[in-house]
DSSP file (Angstrom, degrees, kcal/mol; ACC not computed):
  #  RESIDUE AA STRUCTURE BP1 BP2  ACC     N-H-->O    O-->H-N    N-H-->O    O-->H-N    TCO  KAPPA ALPHA  PHI   PSI    X-CA   Y-CA   Z-CA
    1    1 A G     >        0   0    0      0, 0.0     4,-1.5     0, 0.0     5,-0.1   0.000 360.0 360.0 360.0 -52.8  227.2  -98.4  127.8
    2    2 A T  H  >  +     0   0    0      2,-0.2     4,-2.1     1,-0.2     5,-0.2   0.912 360.0  50.6 -70.3 -43.3  227.3  -96.9  124.3
    3    3 A L  H  > S+     0   0    0      1,-0.2     4,-2.0     2,-0.2    -1,-0.2   0.925 109.9  50.0 -58.8 -46.2  227.1 -100.3  122.5
    4    4 A S  H  > S+     0   0    0      1,-0.2     4,-2.5     2,-0.2     5,-0.2   0.860 108.2  54.8 -65.6 -32.8  224.0 -101.3  124.6
    5    5 A T  H  X S+     0   0    0     -4,-1.5     4,-2.1     1,-0.2    -1,-0.2   0.936 108.1  48.0 -64.1 -44.6  222.4  -98.0  123.7
    6    6 A W  H  < S+     0   0    0     -4,-2.1    -2,-0.2     1,-0.2    -1,-0.2   0.846 115.2  46.4 -63.6 -34.1  222.8  -98.6  120.0
    7    7 A V  H  < S+     0   0    0     -4,-2.0     4,-0.3    -5,-0.2    -2,-0.2   0.891 121.0  34.3 -74.3 -41.6  221.4 -102.1  120.4
    8    8 A T  H >X S+     0   0    0     -4,-2.5     4,-1.9    -5,-0.2     3,-0.6   0.663  93.6  88.4 -90.9 -17.0  218.4 -101.2  122.5
    9    9 A F  H 3X S+     0   0    0     -4,-2.1     4,-2.5     1,-0.2     5,-0.2   0.851  84.3  54.7 -56.5 -41.6  217.5  -97.8  121.1
   10   10 A P  H 3> S+     0   0    0      0, 0.0     4,-2.2     0, 0.0    -1,-0.2   0.915 109.3  49.1 -60.6 -37.9  215.2  -99.1  118.3
   11   11 A F  H <> S+     0   0    0     -3,-0.6     4,-2.7    -4,-0.3    -2,-0.2   0.904 110.4  50.5 -65.3 -39.0  213.2 -101.0  120.9
   12   12 A D  H  X S+     0   0    0     -4,-1.9     4,-3.2     2,-0.2     5,-0.2   0.880 107.6  54.4 -64.1 -36.8  213.0  -97.8  123.0
   13   13 A T  H  X S+     0   0    0     -4,-2.5     4,-2.3    36,-0.2    -2,-0.2   0.941 111.1  43.9 -63.1 -46.4  211.8  -95.9  120.0
   14   14 A V  H  X S+     0   0    0     -4,-2.2     4,-2.3     2,-0.2    -2,-0.2   0.945 114.4  50.9 -61.9 -47.6  208.9  -98.3  119.4
   15   15 A R  H  X S+     0   0    0     -4,-2.7     4,-2.3     1,-0.2    -2,-0.2   0.931 111.8  46.7 -54.8 -48.8  208.1  -98.3  123.1
   16   16 A R  H  X S+     0   0    0     -4,-3.2     4,-2.5     1,-0.2    -1,-0.2   0.919 111.6  50.7 -64.0 -41.2  208.0  -94.5  123.3
   17   17 A R  H  X S+     0   0    0     -4,-2.3     4,-2.3    -5,-0.2    -1,-0.2   0.882 111.0  49.0 -64.8 -35.7  205.9  -94.2  120.2
   18   18 A M  H  X S+     0   0    0     -4,-2.3     4,-1.7     2,-0.2    -1,-0.2   0.881 109.7  51.5 -71.0 -36.3  203.4  -96.7  121.6
   19   19 A Q  H  X S+     0   0    0     -4,-2.3     4,-1.0    -5,-0.2    -2,-0.2   0.911 110.4  49.5 -64.4 -42.0  203.2  -94.9  124.9
   20   20 A I  H >X S+     0   0    0     -4,-2.5     4,-1.5     1,-0.2     3,-0.7   0.914 109.1  50.5 -63.1 -44.2  202.5  -91.7  123.1
   21   21 A Q  H 3X S+     0   0    0     -4,-2.3     4,-2.1     1,-0.2    -1,-0.2   0.844 104.6  60.0 -63.1 -31.6  199.8  -93.2  120.9
   22   22 A G  H 3< S+     0   0    0     -4,-1.7    -1,-0.2     1,-0.2    -2,-0.2   0.790 109.7  42.4 -64.2 -28.3  198.2  -94.6  124.1
   23   23 A Q  H << S+     0   0    0     -4,-1.0    -1,-0.2    -3,-0.7    -2,-0.2   0.737 125.1  31.9 -87.9 -24.8  197.9  -91.0  125.4
   24   24 A H  H  < S+     0   0    0     -4,-1.5     2,-0.3    -5,-0.1    -2,-0.2   0.504 108.4  61.8-116.5  -4.7  196.6  -89.4  122.2
   25   25 A F  S  < S-     0   0    0     -4,-2.1     5,-0.1    -5,-0.2    -1,-0.0  -0.915  80.6-108.9-125.5 152.3  194.6  -92.0  120.3
   26   26 A A    >>  -     0   0    0     -2,-0.3     3,-1.9     1,-0.1     4,-0.8  -0.397  40.8-106.2 -68.4 153.2  191.4  -93.9  121.1
   27   27 A P  G >4 S+     0   0    0      0, 0.0     3,-0.9     0, 0.0    -1,-0.1   0.851 120.5  55.0 -51.6 -38.9  192.0  -97.6  121.8
   28   28 A E  G 34 S+     0   0    0      1,-0.2    -2,-0.0     3,-0.0    -3,-0.0   0.672 107.3  50.8 -73.1 -15.9  190.5  -98.6  118.4
   29   29 A E  G <4 S+     0   0    0     -3,-1.9    -1,-0.2    -8,-0.1     2,-0.1   0.528  87.8 103.8 -95.1  -8.2  193.0  -96.3  116.6
   30   30 A R    <<  -     0   0    0     -3,-0.9     2,-0.3    -4,-0.8   -12,-0.1  -0.381  60.7-143.3 -74.4 151.0  196.1  -97.7  118.3
   31   31 A I        -     0   0    0     -2,-0.1   -10,-0.1     1,-0.1    -2,-0.1  -0.828  17.0-108.3-115.9 157.7  198.4 -100.1  116.4
   32   32 A S     >  -     0   0    0     -2,-0.3     4,-2.5     1,-0.1     5,-0.1  -0.174  35.4-101.6 -76.0 172.2  200.4 -103.1  117.7
   33   33 A A  H  > S+     0   0    0      1,-0.2     4,-2.4     2,-0.2     5,-0.2   0.909 123.1  50.1 -61.6 -43.4  204.2 -103.1  118.1
   34   34 A S  H  > S+     0   0    0      1,-0.2     4,-2.4     2,-0.2    -1,-0.2   0.898 112.0  48.1 -66.2 -36.8  204.7 -105.1  114.9
   35   35 A Q  H  > S+     0   0    0      2,-0.2     4,-2.7     1,-0.2    -1,-0.2   0.892 110.0  52.5 -65.9 -38.4  202.5 -102.6  113.0
   36   36 A M  H  X S+     0   0    0     -4,-2.5     4,-2.5     2,-0.2    -2,-0.2   0.913 109.8  48.8 -63.0 -41.2  204.5  -99.7  114.6
   37   37 A I  H  X S+     0   0    0     -4,-2.4     4,-2.7     2,-0.2     5,-0.2   0.947 112.9  47.3 -62.2 -49.4  207.8 -101.3  113.4
   38   38 A R  H  X S+     0   0    0     -4,-2.4     4,-2.4     1,-0.2    -2,-0.2   0.908 113.6  48.1 -61.4 -41.4  206.4 -101.8  109.8
   39   39 A T  H  X S+     0   0    0     -4,-2.7     4,-2.7     2,-0.2     5,-0.3   0.909 112.5  48.0 -64.8 -43.4  205.1  -98.2  109.8
   40   40 A L  H  X>S+     0   0    0     -4,-2.5     4,-2.6    -5,-0.2     5,-0.9   0.902 113.1  48.3 -66.8 -40.5  208.3  -96.7  111.0
   41   41 A L  H  X5S+     0   0    0     -4,-2.7     4,-1.1     3,-0.2    -2,-0.2   0.919 115.0  45.2 -62.9 -43.9  210.4  -98.7  108.5
   42   42 A K  H  <5S+     0   0    0     -4,-2.4    -2,-0.2    -5,-0.2    -1,-0.2   0.910 121.0  38.0 -65.8 -43.8  208.1  -97.7  105.6
   43   43 A K  H  <5S+     0   0    0     -4,-2.7    -2,-0.2    -5,-0.2    -3,-0.2   0.925 138.5   6.7 -77.1 -45.9  207.9  -94.1  106.6
   44   44 A D  H  <5S-     0   0    0     -4,-2.6     3,-0.4    -5,-0.3     4,-0.4   0.496  88.7-140.0-119.3  -9.9  211.5  -93.4  107.8
   45   45 A G    >X< -     0   0    0     -4,-1.1     3,-1.2    -5,-0.9     4,-0.5  -0.265  61.4 -37.8  71.7-168.2  213.6  -96.5  107.1
   46   46 A I  H >> S+     0   0    0      1,-0.3     3,-1.4     2,-0.2     4,-0.6   0.835 135.6  67.1 -60.0 -34.1  216.2  -97.7  109.6
   47   47 A K  H >4 S+     0   0    0     -3,-0.4     3,-1.1     1,-0.3    -1,-0.3   0.831  89.6  65.7 -58.4 -31.2  217.1  -94.1  110.4
   48   48 A G  H X4 S+     0   0    0     -3,-1.2     3,-0.8    -4,-0.4    -1,-0.3   0.825  95.5  55.6 -61.5 -31.9  213.7  -93.6  111.9
   49   49 A F  H << S+     0   0    0     -3,-1.4    -1,-0.3    -4,-0.5   -36,-0.2   0.725 111.8  44.2 -72.2 -20.8  214.6  -96.1  114.7
   50   50 A Y  T X< S+     0   0    0     -3,-1.1     3,-1.8    -4,-0.6     2,-0.3   0.210  76.8 132.4-111.6  14.4  217.7  -94.1  115.7
   51   51 A R  T <  S+     0   0    0     -3,-0.8    -3,-0.0     1,-0.3    -4,-0.0  -0.529  78.7  18.6 -66.9 127.1  216.1  -90.6  115.6
   52   52 A G  T 3> S+     0   0    0     -2,-0.3     4,-1.0     3,-0.0    -1,-0.3   0.553  84.5 124.3  91.5   9.7  217.2  -88.8  118.8
   53   53 A I  H <>  +     0   0    0     -3,-1.8     4,-2.8     1,-0.2     5,-0.3   0.818  59.9  70.2 -74.5 -26.2  220.1  -91.2  119.6
   54   54 A A  H  > S+     0   0    0     -4,-0.3     4,-2.4     1,-0.2    -1,-0.2   0.945 101.6  43.1 -55.8 -51.3  222.7  -88.3  119.7
   55   55 A P  H  > S+     0   0    0      0, 0.0     4,-1.2     0, 0.0    -1,-0.2   0.859 113.2  54.1 -65.0 -31.6  221.3  -86.8  123.0
   56   56 A E  H  X S+     0   0    0     -4,-1.0     4,-2.2     2,-0.2     3,-0.2   0.920 110.3  45.4 -67.0 -43.1  221.0  -90.4  124.4
   57   57 A V  H  X S+     0   0    0     -4,-2.8     4,-2.3     1,-0.2    -1,-0.2   0.898 109.5  55.7 -66.2 -39.1  224.7  -91.2  123.7
   58   58 A M  H  < S+     0   0    0     -4,-2.4    -1,-0.2    -5,-0.3    -2,-0.2   0.780 111.5  45.2 -63.6 -24.8  225.7  -87.8  125.1
   59   59 A K  H  X S+     0   0    0     -4,-1.2     4,-1.3    -3,-0.2    -2,-0.2   0.879 112.1  50.8 -81.0 -42.9  223.8  -88.8  128.3
   60   60 A V  H  X S+     0   0    0     -4,-2.2     4,-2.8     1,-0.2     5,-0.3   0.880 100.2  61.7 -69.7 -41.2  225.3  -92.4  128.5
   61   61 A I  H  X S+     0   0    0     -4,-2.3     4,-2.0     1,-0.2    -1,-0.2   0.939 111.0  35.8 -57.2 -55.0  228.9  -91.5  128.1
   62   62 A P  H  > S+     0   0    0      0, 0.0     4,-2.4     0, 0.0    -1,-0.2   0.845 115.9  57.2 -69.9 -26.9  229.3  -89.4  131.3
   63   63 A M  H  X S+     0   0    0     -4,-1.3     4,-2.1     2,-0.2    -2,-0.2   0.947 110.2  42.3 -65.6 -46.9  226.9  -91.6  133.2
   64   64 A V  H  X S+     0   0    0     -4,-2.8     4,-2.3     2,-0.2     5,-0.2   0.876 114.2  52.3 -67.0 -38.5  228.9  -94.8  132.6
   65   65 A G  H  X S+     0   0    0     -4,-2.0     4,-2.0    -5,-0.3    -1,-0.2   0.918 111.3  46.4 -62.0 -44.0  232.2  -92.9  133.3
   66   66 A T  H  X S+     0   0    0     -4,-2.4     4,-2.6     1,-0.2     5,-0.3   0.883 110.3  54.2 -67.9 -37.7  230.8  -91.6  136.6
   67   67 A M  H  X S+     0   0    0     -4,-2.1     4,-2.3     1,-0.2    -2,-0.2   0.932 111.6  43.7 -62.5 -45.6  229.5  -95.1  137.5
   68   68 A F  H  X S+     0   0    0     -4,-2.3     4,-2.5     2,-0.2     5,-0.2   0.876 113.1  51.8 -67.9 -37.0  232.9  -96.7  137.0
   69   69 A T  H  X S+     0   0    0     -4,-2.0     4,-2.3    -5,-0.2    -2,-0.2   0.943 113.4  43.3 -65.5 -47.9  234.7  -94.0  138.8
   70   70 A V  H  X S+     0   0    0     -4,-2.6     4,-2.9     2,-0.2     5,-0.3   0.901 113.5  53.0 -64.0 -41.0  232.4  -94.2  141.9
   71   71 A Y  H  X S+     0   0    0     -4,-2.3     4,-2.5    -5,-0.3    -2,-0.2   0.951 111.7  44.0 -60.8 -49.6  232.6  -98.0  141.8
   72   72 A E  H  X S+     0   0    0     -4,-2.5     4,-2.1     2,-0.2    -2,-0.2   0.895 115.1  50.0 -64.1 -39.7  236.4  -98.1  141.7
   73   73 A Y  H  X S+     0   0    0     -4,-2.3     4,-1.9    -5,-0.2    -2,-0.2   0.943 113.7  43.5 -63.1 -48.4  236.6  -95.4  144.5
   74   74 A L  H  X S+     0   0    0     -4,-2.9     4,-2.8     2,-0.2     5,-0.3   0.874 111.1  55.5 -68.9 -35.1  234.2  -97.2  146.8
   75   75 A K  H  X S+     0   0    0     -4,-2.5     4,-2.1    -5,-0.3    -1,-0.2   0.936 110.0  46.4 -58.8 -46.4  235.9 -100.6  146.1
   76   76 A D  H  < S+     0   0    0     -4,-2.1    -1,-0.2    -5,-0.2    -2,-0.2   0.881 117.0  44.7 -64.3 -37.9  239.2  -99.1  147.2
   77   77 A Q  H  < S+     0   0    0     -4,-1.9    -2,-0.2    -5,-0.2    -1,-0.2   0.862 120.0  37.0 -73.5 -37.7  237.5  -97.5  150.3
   78   78 A L  H  < S+     0   0    0     -4,-2.8    -2,-0.2    -5,-0.1    -3,-0.2   0.756  99.8  77.0 -96.2 -25.9  235.5 -100.4  151.5
   79   79 A L  S  < S-     0   0    0     -4,-2.1     2,-0.1    -5,-0.3     0, 0.0  -0.689  87.2-111.7 -88.0 140.1  237.6 -103.4  150.7
   80   80 A P        -     0   0    0      0, 0.0     2,-0.3     0, 0.0    -2,-0.1  -0.421  31.5-126.3 -67.6 139.3  240.5 -104.1  153.2
   81   81 A S              0   0    0      1,-0.1    -5,-0.0    -2,-0.1    -4,-0.0  -0.642 360.0 360.0 -86.7 146.3  243.9 -103.6  151.6
   82   82 A N              0   0    0     -2,-0.3    -1,-0.1     0, 0.0     0, 0.0   0.444 360.0 360.0 -95.5 360.0  246.4 -106.4  151.8
């Protein structure tokens, strides 16, 4: 859970920024994903891709823990014991 968050978060950052620009800029003012990546790297460096990751990780840790707990509980309840 946490590792996948660290791997995919930069892509989510670019996606979110593109969604926001789609709502607030005219079509001719919007930039492509590759331009967004270059702009973000130039302006903020690698850290820019990970801005806001702390709350995301804080969300993922209990979510994954809950998912495994529920899975194990339901597996024990639903599968016949030998």
